[in-house]
C-alpha positions in Angstrom: 12.2 118.7 148.8 12.9 122.2 148.9 11.5 124.7 151.5 9.1 126.4 149.0 7.5 122.9 148.0 7.5 121.6 151.6 5.5 125.0 152.5 3.0 124.7 149.5 2.5 120.7 151.2 1.8 122.2 154.4 -0.7 125.1 153.1 -2.0 122.5 150.9 -2.5 120.1 154.2 -3.8 123.2 156.6 -7.0 123.7 154.0 -10.2 122.3 154.4 -10.8 119.9 151.9 -12.5 121.2 148.8 -15.1 118.3 146.8 -14.8 117.6 143.4 -17.4 119.0 141.1 -17.3 117.9 137.3 -15.3 120.1 135.4 -13.4 122.0 138.3 -9.6 121.6 139.3 -9.0 121.5 143.4 -6.1 121.2 145.1 -4.8 117.9 146.4 -1.2 116.5 148.1 -0.4 113.5 146.1 1.9 110.7 148.0 4.3 108.4 145.6 7.3 107.0 146.1 10.6 107.9 144.2 11.9 106.0 141.3 15.4 106.2 142.1 15.2 106.9 145.8 12.8 104.2 146.9 11.8 107.6 149.5 7.8 109.3 149.8 7.8 111.8 147.5 4.3 114.0 148.0 3.7 117.1 146.0 0.8 119.3 145.2 -1.4 119.3 142.6 -4.6 119.8 140.7 -7.0 117.0 140.7 -9.5 117.3 137.7 -12.8 115.6 137.9 -14.4 114.8 134.4 -17.1 112.2 133.4 -16.5 111.0 136.8 -13.1 110.2 136.6 -9.8 112.3 138.1 -7.4 113.4 136.2 -3.8 115.2 136.8 -2.0 117.3 134.3 1.4 118.7 133.0 2.9 120.1 130.3 6.0 118.0 129.8 6.0 114.6 130.7 9.8 115.1 132.2 8.8 116.4 135.5 9.9 114.4 138.6 6.6 113.8 140.1 5.1 112.7 136.8 8.1 110.5 136.0 7.2 109.0 140.0 4.0 108.5 139.2 4.7 106.4 136.0 7.5 104.2 137.9 5.2 104.0 141.1 2.4 103.0 139.2 0.5 104.1 142.3 -0.4 106.7 144.7 -2.2 108.0 147.7 -4.6 111.0 147.6 -4.5 112.8 150.7 -7.6 112.9 152.3 -9.8 111.9 148.8 -12.4 109.3 149.9 -14.9 109.7 152.5 -14.9 111.5 155.5 -11.2 112.6 154.2 -9.7 109.5 154.0 -6.9 108.8 151.9 -7.0 106.7 148.5 -5.0 104.8 147.1 -5.1 105.3 143.2 -3.3 103.8 139.8 -2.1 106.0 137.9 -2.7 105.4 134.0 -1.7 108.4 131.3 -3.9 108.5 128.4 -3.3 110.2 124.9 -5.7 111.1 122.3 -9.1 112.4 122.2 -9.5 111.7 126.5 -6.3 113.8 127.0 -7.2 116.9 124.8 -10.8 117.1 126.7 -8.9 117.2 130.5 -6.8 119.7 129.0 -9.5 121.8 127.4 -11.2 122.0 130.6 -8.2 121.6 132.7 -6.0 124.5 131.4 -8.3 128.0 131.2 -9.4 127.4 134.9 -5.7 128.0 136.5 -3.6 131.1 137.0 -0.2 129.4 136.0 0.8 129.4 132.1 3.6 127.0 131.7 6.1 128.1 128.9 6.6 124.8 128.1 2.9 123.9 127.2 3.0 123.6 123.4 -0.3 125.1 122.9 -2.6 128.1 124.4 -4.6 127.3 126.7 -7.7 128.4 125.5 -6.9 126.1 122.4 -9.9 124.2 121.0 -9.7 120.0 121.8 -9.1 119.7 118.1 -5.8 121.4 118.1 -4.7 119.9 121.5 -5.1 116.6 120.4 -2.0 117.0 118.1 0.0 117.4 121.1 -0.8 115.0 123.8 2.1 113.2 122.9 4.3 116.0 124.7 2.1 116.6 127.4 1.4 114.5 130.5 -2.3 113.7 131.5 -2.4 110.6 133.8 -6.2 109.5 134.6 -6.2 108.3 139.1 -8.1 105.3 138.5 -8.9 103.5 142.0 -6.2 101.0 142.7 -7.7 97.3 143.3 
């Protein structure tokens, strides 16, 4: 992990935990095992709650954190549960209207505009749905 990523993770861990609110992204640290190294690979990401479910988004499926989540099939979200406990989650790639709705909710609220995004951040769901195969939207289901 490079120094900038490590610093961002340290800053996220030092902040008070922001509670989830439907439709509003909050920053979390997610721990996942690297698909090749088998080593822990924490990363900071916005998690968006929508209709009682949690989601993470990326403009592309090629990012290491996305590929690690998909390969591992489970992750730990730090300070995510009651009293700040970590939670175990199962990432599930979602498609179609579900993915488009999450992107349409998440993207207009974040400051970063990813150049790999194949549509405008303010695009309507009807346009976004045509591109979800190029993006990554993972639902973080409770691990059972």
